[in-house]
N, CA and C atoms as a LAMMPS dump frame, in Angstrom:
ITEM: TIMESTEP
0
ITEM: NUMBER OF ATOMS
690
ITEM: BOX BOUNDS ff ff ff
-5.0000000000000000e+02 5.0000000000000000e+02
-5.0000000000000000e+02 5.0000000000000000e+02
-5.0000000000000000e+02 5.0000000000000000e+02
ITEM: ATOMS id mol type element x y z
1 1 1 N 0.853 -1.199 0
2 1 2 C 0 0 0
3 1 3 C 0.883 1.241 0
4 2 1 N 0.566 2.151 -0.921
5 2 2 C 1.376 3.354 -1.054
6 2 3 C 1.074 4.339 0.071
7 3 1 N 2.125 4.815 0.698
8 3 2 C 1.945 5.755 1.803
9 3 3 C 1.609 7.14 1.258
10 4 1 N 0.588 7.734 1.819
11 4 2 C 0.159 9.064 1.379
12 4 3 C 1 10.118 2.096
13 5 1 N 1.678 10.92 1.289
14 5 2 C 2.506 11.982 1.853
15 5 3 C 2.002 13.325 1.341
16 6 1 N 1.703 14.215 2.243
17 6 2 C 1.13 15.496 1.861
18 6 3 C 1.79 16.605 2.658
19 7 1 N 2.271 17.602 1.936
20 7 2 C 2.889 18.752 2.581
21 7 3 C 2.008 19.973 2.348
22 8 1 N 1.96 20.846 3.348
23 8 2 C 1.099 22.015 3.263
24 8 3 C 1.932 23.286 3.275
25 9 1 N 1.372 24.326 2.658
26 9 2 C 2.083 25.598 2.604
27 9 3 C 2.321 26.169 3.993
28 10 1 N 1.432 25.87 4.937
29 10 2 C 1.588 26.395 6.286
30 10 3 C 2.861 25.927 6.964
31 11 1 N 3.403 24.797 6.529
32 11 2 C 4.635 24.289 7.119
33 11 3 C 5.822 25.188 6.814
34 12 1 N 5.683 26.057 5.823
35 12 2 C 6.787 26.908 5.403
36 12 3 C 6.728 28.296 6.028
37 13 1 N 5.694 28.56 6.797
38 13 2 C 5.466 29.916 7.276
39 13 3 C 6.658 30.459 8.057
40 14 1 N 7.203 29.663 8.992
41 14 2 C 8.264 30.146 9.868
42 14 3 C 9.466 30.658 9.11
43 15 1 N 10.067 29.796 8.267
44 15 2 C 11.271 30.216 7.563
45 15 3 C 10.972 31.092 6.371
46 16 1 N 9.811 30.894 5.712
47 16 2 C 9.494 31.672 4.519
48 16 3 C 9.306 33.142 4.856
49 17 1 N 8.593 33.437 5.927
50 17 2 C 8.369 34.828 6.307
51 17 3 C 9.679 35.542 6.599
52 18 1 N 10.542 34.891 7.397
53 18 2 C 11.816 35.513 7.746
54 18 3 C 12.719 35.666 6.523
55 19 1 N 12.73 34.662 5.649
56 19 2 C 13.593 34.712 4.473
57 19 3 C 13.15 35.79 3.494
58 20 1 N 11.846 35.854 3.228
59 20 2 C 11.334 36.864 2.297
60 20 3 C 11.532 38.262 2.866
61 21 1 N 11.246 38.427 4.154
62 21 2 C 11.432 39.728 4.79
63 21 3 C 12.889 40.158 4.716
64 22 1 N 13.82 39.233 4.994
65 22 2 C 15.232 39.571 4.962
66 22 3 C 15.707 39.943 3.579
67 23 1 N 15.376 39.134 2.573
68 23 2 C 15.81 39.407 1.208
69 23 3 C 15.193 40.69 0.677
70 24 1 N 13.91 40.883 0.932
71 24 2 C 13.236 42.096 0.474
72 24 3 C 13.864 43.338 1.091
73 25 1 N 14.094 43.307 2.398
74 25 2 C 14.714 44.451 3.076
75 25 3 C 16.133 44.687 2.573
76 26 1 N 16.855 43.58 2.309
77 26 2 C 18.22 43.72 1.813
78 26 3 C 18.259 44.444 0.48
79 27 1 N 17.39 44.042 -0.43
80 27 2 C 17.351 44.686 -1.752
81 27 3 C 16.878 46.126 -1.641
82 28 1 N 15.729 46.325 -0.978
83 28 2 C 15.123 47.659 -0.939
84 28 3 C 16.002 48.661 -0.201
85 29 1 N 16.462 48.306 1.003
86 29 2 C 17.227 49.273 1.798
87 29 3 C 18.579 49.59 1.17
88 30 1 N 19.27 48.568 0.667
89 30 2 C 20.586 48.818 0.078
90 30 3 C 20.467 49.536 -1.254
91 31 1 N 19.51 49.11 -2.09
92 31 2 C 19.307 49.799 -3.367
93 31 3 C 18.904 51.253 -3.125
94 32 1 N 18.031 51.485 -2.159
95 32 2 C 17.61 52.852 -1.849
96 32 3 C 18.789 53.678 -1.352
97 33 1 N 19.625 53.072 -0.514
98 33 2 C 20.808 53.763 -0.006
99 33 3 C 21.753 54.137 -1.148
100 34 1 N 22.007 53.175 -2.032
101 34 2 C 22.903 53.425 -3.167
102 34 3 C 22.327 54.491 -4.087
103 35 1 N 21.048 54.38 -4.406
104 35 2 C 20.402 55.352 -5.297
105 35 3 C 20.415 56.743 -4.669
106 36 1 N 20.155 56.82 -3.373
107 36 2 C 20.15 58.117 -2.698
108 36 3 C 21.512 58.767 -2.669
109 37 1 N 22.552 57.994 -2.341
110 37 2 C 23.909 58.543 -2.301
111 37 3 C 24.383 58.894 -3.704
112 38 1 N 24.027 58.06 -4.691
113 38 2 C 24.406 58.351 -6.074
114 38 3 C 23.746 59.634 -6.567
115 39 1 N 22.501 59.865 -6.131
116 39 2 C 21.789 61.081 -6.538
117 39 3 C 22.435 62.335 -5.969
118 40 1 N 23.224 62.183 -4.908
119 40 2 C 23.94 63.307 -4.311
120 40 3 C 25.293 63.529 -4.973
121 41 1 N 25.54 62.813 -6.1
122 41 2 C 26.779 62.962 -6.879
123 41 3 C 28.019 62.528 -6.11
124 42 1 N 27.888 61.49 -5.287
125 42 2 C 29.041 60.97 -4.553
126 42 3 C 29.9 60.112 -5.479
127 43 1 N 31.166 59.917 -5.092
128 43 2 C 32.079 59.08 -5.87
129 43 3 C 31.685 57.61 -5.714
130 44 1 N 32.069 56.786 -6.714
131 44 2 C 31.729 55.372 -6.676
132 44 3 C 32.231 54.697 -5.398
133 45 1 N 33.469 55.017 -4.981
134 45 2 C 34.035 54.392 -3.781
135 45 3 C 33.194 54.715 -2.552
136 46 1 N 32.739 55.961 -2.459
137 46 2 C 31.925 56.359 -1.316
138 46 3 C 30.574 55.636 -1.332
139 47 1 N 30.018 55.473 -2.519
140 47 2 C 28.737 54.777 -2.647
141 47 3 C 28.872 53.32 -2.218
142 48 1 N 29.947 52.665 -2.663
143 48 2 C 30.154 51.258 -2.32
144 48 3 C 30.419 51.085 -0.823
145 49 1 N 31.166 52.013 -0.232
146 49 2 C 31.417 51.943 1.212
147 49 3 C 30.111 52.085 1.986
148 50 1 N 29.3 53.057 1.56
149 50 2 C 28.006 53.245 2.226
150 50 3 C 27.134 52.002 2.065
151 51 1 N 27.158 51.404 0.875
152 51 2 C 26.367 50.202 0.638
153 51 3 C 26.828 49.029 1.465
154 52 1 N 28.141 48.835 1.583
155 52 2 C 28.673 47.737 2.387
156 52 3 C 28.342 47.93 3.867
157 53 1 N 28.458 49.178 4.317
158 53 2 C 28.106 49.461 5.711
159 53 3 C 26.623 49.165 5.95
160 54 1 N 25.794 49.526 4.971
161 54 2 C 24.37 49.241 5.087
162 54 3 C 24.086 47.762 5.1
163 55 1 N 24.836 46.987 4.309
164 55 2 C 24.657 45.527 4.279
165 55 3 C 24.953 44.914 5.65
166 56 1 N 26.105 45.262 6.209
167 56 2 C 26.492 44.681 7.503
168 56 3 C 25.539 45.111 8.612
169 57 1 N 25.264 46.424 8.657
170 57 2 C 24.371 46.927 9.709
171 57 3 C 22.971 46.346 9.565
172 58 1 N 22.497 46.256 8.335
173 58 2 C 21.151 45.733 8.104
174 58 3 C 21.025 44.269 8.472
175 59 1 N 22.036 43.47 8.108
176 59 2 C 21.997 42.045 8.423
177 59 3 C 21.98 41.827 9.936
178 60 1 N 22.819 42.577 10.659
179 60 2 C 22.843 42.443 12.114
180 60 3 C 21.541 42.929 12.738
181 61 1 N 21.003 44.008 12.19
182 61 2 C 19.739 44.529 12.705
183 61 3 C 18.596 43.55 12.473
184 62 1 N 18.575 42.939 11.285
185 62 2 C 17.526 41.957 10.988
186 62 3 C 17.624 40.762 11.926
187 63 1 N 18.847 40.278 12.138
188 63 2 C 19.032 39.125 13.014
189 63 3 C 18.575 39.443 14.435
190 64 1 N 18.993 40.597 14.938
191 64 2 C 18.622 40.978 16.299
192 64 3 C 17.116 41.196 16.423
193 65 1 N 16.544 41.886 15.443
194 65 2 C 15.114 42.167 15.491
195 65 3 C 14.273 40.904 15.434
196 66 1 N 14.63 39.988 14.524
197 66 2 C 13.889 38.734 14.411
198 66 3 C 14.031 37.898 15.68
199 67 1 N 15.258 37.844 16.208
200 67 2 C 15.483 37.032 17.405
201 67 3 C 14.66 37.556 18.582
202 68 1 N 14.673 38.875 18.768
203 68 2 C 13.943 39.458 19.886
204 68 3 C 12.436 39.268 19.722
205 69 1 N 11.922 39.551 18.51
206 69 2 C 10.48 39.461 18.305
207 69 3 C 9.972 38.025 18.386
208 70 1 N 10.71 37.088 17.777
209 70 2 C 10.272 35.693 17.803
210 70 3 C 10.486 35.092 19.193
211 71 1 N 11.517 35.548 19.9
212 71 2 C 11.718 35.095 21.281
213 71 3 C 10.555 35.536 22.157
214 72 1 N 10.061 36.753 21.93
215 72 2 C 8.904 37.228 22.691
216 72 3 C 7.685 36.354 22.418
217 73 1 N 7.528 35.959 21.151
218 73 2 C 6.439 35.049 20.8
219 73 3 C 6.617 33.706 21.492
220 74 1 N 7.85 33.197 21.497
221 74 2 C 8.13 31.917 22.145
222 74 3 C 7.872 31.993 23.645
223 75 1 N 8.225 33.124 24.257
224 75 2 C 7.989 33.3 25.69
225 75 3 C 6.486 33.281 25.992
226 76 1 N 5.717 33.948 25.139
227 76 2 C 4.268 33.974 25.344
228 76 3 C 3.67 32.577 25.19
229 77 1 N 4.156 31.83 24.205
230 77 2 C 3.672 30.464 24.01
231 77 3 C 4.012 29.586 25.214
232 78 1 N 5.231 29.733 25.719
233 78 2 C 5.652 28.94 26.88
234 78 3 C 4.815 29.277 28.109
235 79 1 N 4.516 30.558 28.283
236 79 2 C 3.706 30.979 29.427
237 79 3 C 2.291 30.399 29.328
238 80 1 N 1.739 30.399 28.125
239 80 2 C 0.4 29.83 27.933
240 80 3 C 0.392 28.331 28.22
241 81 1 N 1.426 27.645 27.759
242 81 2 C 1.504 26.205 27.994
243 81 3 C 1.669 25.886 29.477
244 82 1 N 2.46 26.689 30.167
245 82 2 C 2.665 26.46 31.599
246 82 3 C 1.37 26.686 32.374
247 83 1 N 0.625 27.715 31.998
248 83 2 C -0.664 27.964 32.647
249 83 3 C -1.631 26.826 32.37
250 84 1 N -1.626 26.32 31.135
251 84 2 C -2.504 25.219 30.778
252 84 3 C -2.127 23.952 31.543
253 85 1 N -0.832 23.739 31.722
254 85 2 C -0.356 22.568 32.459
255 85 3 C -0.856 22.61 33.909
256 86 1 N -0.807 23.781 34.538
257 86 2 C -1.276 23.926 35.917
258 86 3 C -2.785 23.723 36.017
259 87 1 N -3.505 24.228 35.011
260 87 2 C -4.956 24.049 35.018
261 87 3 C -5.328 22.576 34.878
262 88 1 N -4.568 21.836 34.102
263 88 2 C -4.812 20.395 33.959
264 88 3 C -4.526 19.66 35.26
265 89 1 N -3.524 20.125 35.977
266 89 2 C -3.192 19.485 37.253
267 89 3 C -4.252 19.776 38.315
268 90 1 N -4.824 20.99 38.276
269 90 2 C -5.745 21.41 39.337
270 90 3 C -7.2 21.035 39.085
271 91 1 N -7.61 21.009 37.801
272 91 2 C -9.034 20.75 37.521
273 91 3 C -9.161 20.114 36.14
274 92 1 N -8.824 18.845 36.061
275 92 2 C -8.807 18.166 34.771
276 92 3 C -10.208 18.022 34.18
277 93 1 N -11.229 17.916 35.022
278 93 2 C -12.592 17.749 34.512
279 93 3 C -13.079 19.009 33.802
280 94 1 N -12.789 20.165 34.376
281 94 2 C -13.17 21.421 33.724
282 94 3 C -12.448 21.58 32.387
283 95 1 N -11.208 21.144 32.35
284 95 2 C -10.442 21.227 31.104
285 95 3 C -11.009 20.286 30.046
286 96 1 N -11.489 19.13 30.489
287 96 2 C -12.101 18.199 29.543
288 96 3 C -13.375 18.796 28.968
289 97 1 N -14.181 19.399 29.826
290 97 2 C -15.41 20.027 29.359
291 97 3 C -15.117 21.199 28.414
292 98 1 N -14.011 21.861 28.667
293 98 2 C -13.621 22.968 27.798
294 98 3 C -13.317 22.463 26.383
295 99 1 N -12.581 21.357 26.311
296 99 2 C -12.322 20.746 25.009
297 99 3 C -13.608 20.267 24.357
298 100 1 N -14.448 19.654 25.142
299 100 2 C -15.727 19.145 24.63
300 100 3 C -16.531 20.28 23.994
301 101 1 N -16.579 21.429 24.652
302 101 2 C -17.312 22.577 24.126
303 101 3 C -16.712 23.074 22.81
304 102 1 N -15.393 23.045 22.736
305 102 2 C -14.714 23.47 21.507
306 102 3 C -15.118 22.585 20.341
307 103 1 N -15.16 21.274 20.582
308 103 2 C -15.507 20.336 19.504
309 103 3 C -16.975 20.447 19.106
310 104 1 N -17.824 20.753 20.075
311 104 2 C -19.237 20.965 19.751
312 104 3 C -19.384 22.186 18.841
313 105 1 N -18.664 23.238 19.148
314 105 2 C -18.719 24.446 18.321
315 105 3 C -18.196 24.192 16.907
316 106 1 N -17.338 23.192 16.768
317 106 2 C -16.802 22.867 15.452
318 106 3 C -17.702 21.934 14.664
319 107 1 N -18.768 21.459 15.277
320 107 2 C -19.739 20.68 14.521
321 107 3 C -20.023 19.282 15.012
322 108 1 N -19.32 18.804 16.058
323 108 2 C -19.6 17.465 16.576
324 108 3 C -20.798 17.506 17.515
325 109 1 N -21.525 16.394 17.564
326 109 2 C -22.599 16.348 18.558
327 109 3 C -21.985 16.135 19.94
328 110 1 N -22.768 16.406 20.967
329 110 2 C -22.235 16.431 22.332
330 110 3 C -21.602 15.112 22.743
331 111 1 N -22.235 13.995 22.444
332 111 2 C -21.702 12.7 22.886
333 111 3 C -20.381 12.379 22.19
334 112 1 N -20.297 12.654 20.887
335 112 2 C -19.061 12.393 20.161
336 112 3 C -17.958 13.336 20.62
337 113 1 N -18.329 14.601 20.855
338 113 2 C -17.35 15.573 21.333
339 113 3 C -16.766 15.137 22.674
340 114 1 N -17.625 14.573 23.523
341 114 2 C -17.159 14.092 24.818
342 114 3 C -16.184 12.935 24.661
343 115 1 N -16.485 12.01 23.754
344 115 2 C -15.59 10.878 23.506
345 115 3 C -14.245 11.338 22.957
346 116 1 N -14.289 12.268 22.024
347 116 2 C -13.046 12.778 21.434
348 116 3 C -12.195 13.459 22.5
349 117 1 N -12.825 14.286 23.324
350 117 2 C -12.092 14.992 24.368
351 117 3 C -11.445 14.014 25.343
352 118 1 N -12.187 12.991 25.743
353 118 2 C -11.661 11.993 26.685
354 118 3 C -10.478 11.248 26.084
355 119 1 N -10.609 10.806 24.847
356 119 2 C -9.545 10.022 24.224
357 119 3 C -8.296 10.859 23.948
358 120 1 N -8.487 12.077 23.483
359 120 2 C -7.33 12.931 23.204
360 120 3 C -6.595 13.299 24.485
361 121 1 N -7.343 13.566 25.544
362 121 2 C -6.693 13.909 26.805
363 121 3 C -6.011 12.699 27.422
364 122 1 N -6.541 11.527 27.18
365 122 2 C -5.885 10.318 27.677
366 122 3 C -4.562 10.087 26.954
367 123 1 N -4.536 10.476 25.688
368 123 2 C -3.309 10.301 24.903
369 123 3 C -2.263 11.355 25.263
370 124 1 N -2.641 12.642 25.214
371 124 2 C -1.728 13.743 25.542
372 124 3 C -2.572 14.981 25.794
373 125 1 N -2.923 15.188 27.04
374 125 2 C -3.847 16.263 27.394
375 125 3 C -3.292 17.638 27.05
376 126 1 N -2.017 17.873 27.362
377 126 2 C -1.44 19.19 27.125
378 126 3 C -1.386 19.52 25.634
379 127 1 N -1.002 18.553 24.822
380 127 2 C -0.943 18.783 23.376
381 127 3 C -2.324 19.059 22.803
382 128 1 N -3.326 18.341 23.318
383 128 2 C -4.691 18.551 22.842
384 128 3 C -5.151 19.973 23.127
385 129 1 N -4.871 20.464 24.332
386 129 2 C -5.277 21.823 24.689
387 129 3 C -4.424 22.863 23.963
388 130 1 N -3.144 22.572 23.786
389 130 2 C -2.282 23.51 23.06
390 130 3 C -2.785 23.698 21.635
391 131 1 N -3.151 22.616 21.006
392 131 2 C -3.581 22.655 19.61
393 131 3 C -4.99 23.232 19.471
394 132 1 N -5.943 22.708 20.252
395 132 2 C -7.344 23.035 20.019
396 132 3 C -7.852 24.233 20.816
397 133 1 N -7.234 24.508 21.939
398 133 2 C -7.662 25.666 22.729
399 133 3 C -6.791 26.89 22.451
400 134 1 N -5.461 26.672 22.41
401 134 2 C -4.548 27.796 22.246
402 134 3 C -4.155 28.054 20.787
403 135 1 N -4.413 27.075 19.919
404 135 2 C -4.061 27.251 18.513
405 135 3 C -2.587 27.075 18.228
406 136 1 N -1.865 26.379 19.114
407 136 2 C -0.432 26.157 18.923
408 136 3 C -0.2 24.783 18.316
409 137 1 N 0.737 24.713 17.387
410 137 2 C 1.103 23.442 16.783
411 137 3 C 2.579 23.46 16.446
412 138 1 N 3.112 22.303 16.105
413 138 2 C 4.529 22.202 15.779
414 138 3 C 4.875 23.04 14.564
415 139 1 N 3.948 23.149 13.606
416 139 2 C 4.196 23.918 12.39
417 139 3 C 4.441 25.385 12.71
418 140 1 N 3.657 25.932 13.66
419 140 2 C 3.709 27.362 13.942
420 140 3 C 4.537 27.696 15.177
421 141 1 N 5.258 26.743 15.716
422 141 2 C 6.068 27.007 16.9
423 141 3 C 7.149 28.036 16.601
424 142 1 N 7.303 29.011 17.484
425 142 2 C 8.298 30.062 17.294
426 142 3 C 9.712 29.488 17.424
427 143 1 N 10.575 29.81 16.452
428 143 2 C 11.966 29.368 16.463
429 143 3 C 12.875 30.581 16.279
430 144 1 N 13.287 31.228 17.369
431 144 2 C 14.021 32.495 17.285
432 144 3 C 15.333 32.398 16.51
433 145 1 N 16.134 31.374 16.784
434 145 2 C 17.438 31.27 16.121
435 145 3 C 17.267 31.04 14.625
436 146 1 N 16.332 30.169 14.259
437 146 2 C 16.077 29.922 12.842
438 146 3 C 15.655 31.203 12.139
439 147 1 N 14.762 31.961 12.745
440 147 2 C 14.289 33.206 12.145
441 147 3 C 15.417 34.226 12.025
442 148 1 N 16.265 34.336 13.066
443 148 2 C 17.363 35.302 13.048
444 148 3 C 18.374 34.965 11.955
445 149 1 N 18.766 33.707 11.866
446 149 2 C 19.748 33.308 10.859
447 149 3 C 19.193 33.461 9.45
448 150 1 N 17.933 33.069 9.262
449 150 2 C 17.321 33.188 7.936
450 150 3 C 17.241 34.644 7.506
451 151 1 N 16.862 35.522 8.412
452 151 2 C 16.73 36.937 8.075
453 151 3 C 18.087 37.561 7.761
454 152 1 N 19.092 37.266 8.588
455 152 2 C 20.417 37.848 8.377
456 152 3 C 21.027 37.369 7.059
457 153 1 N 20.929 36.071 6.812
458 153 2 C 21.527 35.51 5.599
459 153 3 C 20.845 36.03 4.345
460 154 1 N 19.524 36.046 4.347
461 154 2 C 18.814 36.491 3.159
462 154 3 C 18.936 38.004 2.962
463 155 1 N 19.039 38.754 4.056
464 155 2 C 19.277 40.194 3.926
465 155 3 C 20.611 40.429 3.228
466 156 1 N 21.649 39.706 3.665
467 156 2 C 22.971 39.877 3.07
468 156 3 C 22.965 39.526 1.583
469 157 1 N 22.28 38.431 1.236
470 157 2 C 22.191 38.037 -0.173
471 157 3 C 21.436 39.095 -0.972
472 158 1 N 20.298 39.556 -0.422
473 158 2 C 19.528 40.589 -1.11
474 158 3 C 20.311 41.873 -1.275
475 159 1 N 21.034 42.284 -0.24
476 159 2 C 21.803 43.522 -0.296
477 159 3 C 22.966 43.42 -1.274
478 160 1 N 23.514 42.227 -1.451
479 160 2 C 24.649 42.048 -2.358
480 160 3 C 24.272 42.303 -3.813
481 161 1 N 22.993 42.094 -4.16
482 161 2 C 22.57 42.263 -5.554
483 161 3 C 22.688 43.711 -6.032
484 162 1 N 22.088 44.697 -5.359
485 162 2 C 22.278 46.084 -5.807
486 162 3 C 23.717 46.56 -5.661
487 163 1 N 24.455 46.038 -4.691
488 163 2 C 25.862 46.406 -4.567
489 163 3 C 26.664 45.925 -5.772
490 164 1 N 26.346 44.743 -6.258
491 164 2 C 27.011 44.225 -7.449
492 164 3 C 26.709 45.12 -8.66
493 165 1 N 25.476 45.545 -8.785
494 165 2 C 25.109 46.444 -9.882
495 165 3 C 25.839 47.784 -9.768
496 166 1 N 25.971 48.283 -8.54
497 166 2 C 26.681 49.547 -8.331
498 166 3 C 28.161 49.417 -8.672
499 167 1 N 28.723 48.257 -8.398
500 167 2 C 30.139 48.01 -8.673
501 167 3 C 30.392 47.861 -10.174
502 168 1 N 29.465 47.196 -10.877
503 168 2 C 29.658 46.894 -12.29
504 168 3 C 29.13 47.989 -13.218
505 169 1 N 28.114 48.713 -12.802
506 169 2 C 27.463 49.678 -13.695
507 169 3 C 28.277 50.937 -13.918
508 170 1 N 27.989 51.679 -14.989
509 170 2 C 28.683 52.938 -15.262
510 170 3 C 28.357 53.983 -14.208
511 171 1 N 29.345 54.769 -13.827
512 171 2 C 29.164 55.741 -12.76
513 171 3 C 28.078 56.754 -13.077
514 172 1 N 28.031 57.217 -14.336
515 172 2 C 27.072 58.257 -14.702
516 172 3 C 25.623 57.768 -14.713
517 173 1 N 25.439 56.448 -14.781
518 173 2 C 24.089 55.882 -14.784
519 173 3 C 23.865 54.928 -13.607
520 174 1 N 24.652 55.079 -12.56
521 174 2 C 24.595 54.127 -11.457
522 174 3 C 23.212 54.071 -10.815
523 175 1 N 22.621 55.217 -10.563
524 175 2 C 21.313 55.236 -9.926
525 175 3 C 20.264 54.514 -10.744
526 176 1 N 20.259 54.765 -12.049
527 176 2 C 19.276 54.134 -12.926
528 176 3 C 19.487 52.633 -13.034
529 177 1 N 20.771 52.217 -13.143
530 177 2 C 21.079 50.788 -13.258
531 177 3 C 20.694 50.048 -11.985
532 178 1 N 21.049 50.613 -10.843
533 178 2 C 20.738 49.966 -9.568
534 178 3 C 19.231 49.915 -9.346
535 179 1 N 18.549 50.999 -9.632
536 179 2 C 17.099 51.036 -9.427
537 179 3 C 16.389 50.035 -10.342
538 180 1 N 16.746 50.052 -11.624
539 180 2 C 16.097 49.142 -12.565
540 180 3 C 16.388 47.687 -12.265
541 181 1 N 17.666 47.375 -12.016
542 181 2 C 18.029 45.991 -11.706
543 181 3 C 17.414 45.507 -10.415
544 182 1 N 17.34 46.388 -9.411
545 182 2 C 16.767 46.007 -8.119
546 182 3 C 15.272 45.735 -8.236
547 183 1 N 14.581 46.473 -9.081
548 183 2 C 13.161 46.212 -9.286
549 183 3 C 12.946 44.855 -9.946
550 184 1 N 13.862 44.48 -10.84
551 184 2 C 13.787 43.148 -11.446
552 184 3 C 14.004 42.077 -10.372
553 185 1 N 15.005 42.295 -9.508
554 185 2 C 15.265 41.338 -8.425
555 185 3 C 14.062 41.233 -7.5
556 186 1 N 13.444 42.38 -7.195
557 186 2 C 12.273 42.379 -6.316
558 186 3 C 11.107 41.631 -6.951
559 187 1 N 10.922 41.818 -8.259
560 187 2 C 9.848 41.115 -8.956
561 187 3 C 10.064 39.605 -8.888
562 188 1 N 11.306 39.177 -9.102
563 188 2 C 11.618 37.742 -9.023
564 188 3 C 11.384 37.216 -7.615
565 189 1 N 11.849 37.974 -6.611
566 189 2 C 11.67 37.557 -5.222
567 189 3 C 10.195 37.451 -4.865
568 190 1 N 9.423 38.472 -5.227
569 190 2 C 8.001 38.447 -4.915
570 190 3 C 7.281 37.311 -5.608
571 191 1 N 7.667 37.039 -6.862
572 191 2 C 7.046 35.942 -7.588
573 191 3 C 7.379 34.585 -7.006
574 192 1 N 8.658 34.386 -6.673
575 192 2 C 9.077 33.11 -6.09
576 192 3 C 8.434 32.896 -4.726
577 193 1 N 8.436 33.948 -3.899
578 193 2 C 7.834 33.833 -2.561
579 193 3 C 6.349 33.506 -2.66
580 194 1 N 5.657 34.154 -3.604
581 194 2 C 4.233 33.879 -3.783
582 194 3 C 4.013 32.448 -4.257
583 195 1 N 4.876 31.999 -5.161
584 195 2 C 4.744 30.617 -5.677
585 195 3 C 4.976 29.608 -4.565
586 196 1 N 6.006 29.808 -3.746
587 196 2 C 6.296 28.887 -2.642
588 196 3 C 5.176 28.906 -1.618
589 197 1 N 4.593 30.082 -1.403
590 197 2 C 3.522 30.21 -0.424
591 197 3 C 2.15 29.876 -0.96
592 198 1 N 2.061 29.54 -2.257
593 198 2 C 0.779 29.145 -2.828
594 198 3 C -0.108 30.295 -3.234
595 199 1 N 0.46 31.514 -3.391
596 199 2 C -0.33 32.679 -3.778
597 199 3 C -0.096 33.005 -5.252
598 200 1 N -0.774 34.048 -5.741
599 200 2 C -0.626 34.454 -7.127
600 200 3 C 0.724 35.109 -7.375
601 201 1 N 1.423 34.676 -8.414
602 201 2 C 2.764 35.189 -8.712
603 201 3 C 2.716 36.671 -9.084
604 202 1 N 1.774 37.056 -9.925
605 202 2 C 1.693 38.446 -10.374
606 202 3 C 1.438 39.397 -9.206
607 203 1 N 0.559 38.995 -8.307
608 203 2 C 0.262 39.833 -7.137
609 203 3 C 1.486 39.943 -6.237
610 204 1 N 2.167 38.815 -6.027
611 204 2 C 3.358 38.826 -5.182
612 204 3 C 4.451 39.709 -5.752
613 205 1 N 4.651 39.651 -7.052
614 205 2 C 5.681 40.473 -7.697
615 205 3 C 5.281 41.944 -7.683
616 206 1 N 4.009 42.216 -7.957
617 206 2 C 3.553 43.598 -8.05
618 206 3 C 3.676 44.374 -6.75
619 207 1 N 3.355 43.735 -5.633
620 207 2 C 3.363 44.474 -4.372
621 207 3 C 4.768 44.838 -3.914
622 208 1 N 5.761 43.978 -4.18
623 208 2 C 7.132 44.323 -3.778
624 208 3 C 7.727 45.353 -4.725
625 209 1 N 7.357 45.315 -5.998
626 209 2 C 7.827 46.324 -6.948
627 209 3 C 7.303 47.697 -6.545
628 210 1 N 6.039 47.771 -6.181
629 210 2 C 5.421 49.042 -5.803
630 210 3 C 6.147 49.702 -4.638
631 211 1 N 6.333 48.935 -3.551
632 211 2 C 6.978 49.51 -2.374
633 211 3 C 8.468 49.753 -2.598
634 212 1 N 9.116 48.892 -3.377
635 212 2 C 10.525 49.107 -3.675
636 212 3 C 10.742 50.364 -4.491
637 213 1 N 9.894 50.579 -5.494
638 213 2 C 10.012 51.777 -6.329
639 213 3 C 9.765 53.037 -5.497
640 214 1 N 8.793 52.976 -4.608
641 214 2 C 8.496 54.134 -3.758
642 214 3 C 9.687 54.461 -2.854
643 215 1 N 10.298 53.439 -2.26
644 215 2 C 11.436 53.66 -1.361
645 215 3 C 12.622 54.262 -2.104
646 216 1 N 12.918 53.731 -3.294
647 216 2 C 14.058 54.254 -4.06
648 216 3 C 13.798 55.668 -4.565
649 217 1 N 12.567 55.948 -4.961
650 217 2 C 12.229 57.299 -5.418
651 217 3 C 12.38 58.309 -4.279
652 218 1 N 11.948 57.919 -3.081
653 218 2 C 12.034 58.818 -1.933
654 218 3 C 13.482 59.126 -1.57
655 219 1 N 14.333 58.085 -1.53
656 219 2 C 15.731 58.326 -1.169
657 219 3 C 16.473 59.056 -2.277
658 220 1 N 16.107 58.814 -3.537
659 220 2 C 16.728 59.55 -4.638
660 220 3 C 16.408 61.035 -4.533
661 221 1 N 15.16 61.347 -4.145
662 221 2 C 14.768 62.747 -3.981
663 221 3 C 15.564 63.407 -2.859
664 222 1 N 15.748 62.675 -1.752
665 222 2 C 16.532 63.214 -0.639
666 222 3 C 17.986 63.42 -1.051
667 223 1 N 18.569 62.421 -1.75
668 223 2 C 19.952 62.538 -2.188
669 223 3 C 20.158 63.697 -3.148
670 224 1 N 19.229 63.848 -4.087
671 224 2 C 19.321 64.945 -5.051
672 224 3 C 19.221 66.298 -4.34
673 225 1 N 18.349 66.382 -3.339
674 225 2 C 18.18 67.613 -2.597
675 225 3 C 19.46 68.006 -1.874
676 226 1 N 20.065 67.032 -1.176
677 226 2 C 21.308 67.327 -0.459
678 226 3 C 22.46 67.579 -1.427
679 227 1 N 22.418 66.925 -2.585
680 227 2 C 23.453 67.155 -3.581
681 227 3 C 23.424 68.583 -4.11
682 228 1 N 22.198 69.111 -4.274
683 228 2 C 22.048 70.488 -4.75
684 228 3 C 22.506 71.47 -3.686
685 229 1 N 22.098 71.171 -2.426
686 229 2 C 22.485 72.044 -1.311
687 229 3 C 23.993 72.103 -1.151
688 230 1 N 24.648 70.924 -1.27
689 230 2 C 26.103 70.88 -1.147
690 230 3 C 26.773 71.659 -2.275
């Protein structure tokens, strides 16, 4: 008998969110930085130094931010589980009735809901309450280190793309080359992320292009303004 194997898009949420966020921020922030400094008529060496500094600072910031935010989520989950564990120790019958009520609301009749609650709690009471009462599961469990590493690594990769364009492109057209190439990278990233997540590719590509173009236009305006003032 052939074993049925099925994977769901929800299993990718943890690493996919951090990876897409990191890569998107890497491209947008570094490209915007390069475009803004280039608009101020800075030398190529100065632009590349600013871009490299932005890459390192951004990667560290992403790692720290993801670790802190996901750790806070993990702490909240742990606190909820500990409270649930104490409630099971102090009043297991009330907890069983709580599960029973949840299953009734989901469509089971009272007698079947009672049987399901009894059997699930006999197997693993805490897991049953974590999943059905608190909405926690292994798929959505917070993983701070995984999120931090994924964000830092993908930010660095994303930031390297506009830096490469700035290094290779002509100085007189650096802003245009970096902006245009970065929008292409953003479109690819948005499309791939949407495809992996099971969403529409065109919508995924369009939304990152929109915000990326807005960010680069804003920093270019600031750079041009300071360039004129200088």
